[in-house]
C-alpha positions as CSV (number, residue, x, y, z in Angstrom):
1,X,134.8,133.4,21.7
2,X,132.4,130.7,22.8
3,X,132.3,131.8,26.5
4,X,131.5,135.2,25.2
5,X,128.6,133.7,23.2
6,X,127.3,132.0,26.3
7,X,127.4,135.3,28.1
8,X,125.5,137.1,25.3
9,X,122.7,134.4,25.4
10,X,122.6,134.6,29.2
11,X,122.3,138.4,28.9
12,X,119.2,138.0,26.6
13,X,117.5,135.8,29.2
14,X,118.3,138.2,32.0
15,X,117.0,141.1,29.9
16,X,113.8,139.2,29.2
17,X,113.4,138.5,32.9
18,X,113.6,142.2,33.8
19,X,111.4,143.2,30.8
20,X,114.2,145.0,29.0
21,X,113.3,144.6,25.3
22,X,116.0,147.0,24.1
23,X,118.7,145.0,25.8
24,X,117.4,141.8,24.1
25,X,117.5,143.5,20.7
26,X,121.0,144.8,21.3
27,X,122.3,141.2,21.3
28,X,120.3,140.2,18.2
29,X,121.3,140.7,14.6
30,X,118.9,142.9,12.7
31,X,118.3,140.0,10.3
32,X,117.9,137.3,13.0
33,X,115.8,134.3,12.2
34,X,113.5,132.7,14.8
35,X,112.3,129.2,14.1
36,X,109.5,127.9,16.4
37,X,109.1,124.2,17.2
38,X,107.0,122.5,14.4
39,X,104.9,120.7,17.1
40,X,103.5,123.9,18.5
41,X,100.1,124.7,17.2
42,X,99.0,128.3,16.5
43,X,102.5,129.9,16.4
44,X,104.2,131.2,13.3
45,X,106.9,128.7,12.2
46,X,109.3,131.5,11.2
47,X,109.8,135.0,12.5
48,X,112.5,137.4,11.3
49,X,114.2,140.5,12.4
50,X,113.8,142.5,15.6
51,X,110.0,142.5,15.2
52,X,110.1,138.7,15.0
53,X,112.2,138.5,18.2
54,X,109.7,140.7,20.1
55,X,106.8,138.7,18.8
56,X,108.4,135.4,19.9
57,X,109.2,136.8,23.3
58,X,105.7,138.0,23.8
59,X,103.9,134.9,22.4
60,X,104.0,132.6,25.4
61,X,103.5,135.1,28.3
62,X,100.4,136.3,26.5
63,X,98.8,132.9,27.3
64,X,99.9,132.5,30.9
65,X,99.7,134.2,34.2
66,X,102.8,134.0,36.4
67,X,104.9,132.9,33.4
68,X,108.5,131.9,34.4
69,X,111.6,130.6,32.7
70,X,114.2,128.7,34.7
71,X,117.4,127.8,32.9
72,X,118.4,124.2,33.7
73,X,121.5,123.7,31.5
74,X,123.6,125.6,29.1
75,X,125.8,124.0,26.4
76,X,128.8,126.0,25.0
77,X,129.2,124.7,21.5
78,X,131.4,127.4,19.9
79,X,129.3,129.5,17.6
80,X,126.2,127.7,19.0
81,X,124.7,127.8,22.5
82,X,122.0,125.4,23.6
83,X,119.9,126.4,26.6
84,X,117.4,124.0,28.2
85,X,114.7,125.5,30.3
86,X,111.7,124.7,32.4
87,X,108.8,127.1,31.6
88,X,105.8,127.4,33.7
89,X,102.7,129.4,34.2
90,X,99.0,129.3,34.9
91,X,96.7,129.3,31.9
92,X,94.7,132.5,31.5
93,X,91.8,130.5,30.1
94,X,91.6,127.5,32.4
95,X,93.7,128.5,35.5
96,X,95.6,125.2,35.2
97,X,99.3,125.3,36.2
98,X,101.5,124.0,33.4
99,X,105.2,123.2,33.3
100,X,107.1,122.3,30.1
101,X,110.7,121.9,29.1
102,X,112.0,123.7,26.0
103,X,115.4,123.9,24.5
104,X,116.8,126.8,22.5
105,X,119.6,126.6,19.9
106,X,121.2,130.0,19.4
107,X,123.7,130.7,16.6
108,X,126.0,133.6,17.0
109,X,128.2,135.6,14.7
110,X,130.3,138.7,15.4
111,X,128.8,139.0,18.9
112,X,125.2,138.9,17.8
113,X,122.5,136.2,17.9
114,X,121.7,135.4,14.2
115,X,119.4,132.4,14.6
116,X,117.2,131.2,17.5
117,X,115.6,127.8,17.1
118,X,113.1,126.4,19.6
119,X,112.8,122.6,20.3
120,X,110.6,120.6,22.6
121,X,113.4,118.2,23.4
122,X,117.0,118.9,24.3
123,X,118.3,116.0,22.2
124,X,116.8,117.6,19.1
125,X,118.6,120.9,19.8
126,X,121.9,119.2,20.3
127,X,121.4,117.0,17.2
128,X,120.6,120.1,15.1
129,X,124.1,121.5,16.0
130,X,125.7,118.5,14.4
131,X,123.8,118.9,11.1
132,X,125.6,120.6,8.2
133,X,124.7,124.2,7.8
């Protein structure tokens, strides 16, 4: 089941890349919980449901031109999948090119993503998997 979970998460990233919102929502549970990194100013800490997913996916590209996500590593952890990415773009306000690394912890159940947590450091995402749920 865990390889299937990796494929589900990869399909969400591929759908985002081609702008296919419906395909993203197809792999997300209707009651999904999205938890943003606490260190990020000006973003909601918690988003829920399909509307929360769409809001989270639209949040960052709204600030950047040429916004890109490159997957660096994927960790298959059973019902959890951790994906570490480089994200880059040029600020719409200043024109400055920025690259930052983010890690995502996805929890899956019955073939759907039920939780999506965002971290600034890969080590935090991996550590979160080890915490009791």
